[in-house]
C-alpha angles and dihedrals in degrees: 000000000000089000096056098040091046092053091048092050094047092047091049092049094047092046093050095044091042091059091043092051090047090061100033107048101186119145097218091052091049091051092048093049092047092051091047091050093050092049092047092051091046090053092046092053092046090050092051092048100042107020133244099303099050092121093063095059 
């Protein structure tokens, strides 16, 4: 369940921000969105590997 909902959430975020970045071509915004996407995908992979409570270990 986490796998499917995570993919839907990531796809929704990247779709929304992709359209936004297409219209607003500002370098600081592109950097912020890229860093947020990398952190989100990193957290998603860690959650899939270690479970929901991996931060409390």
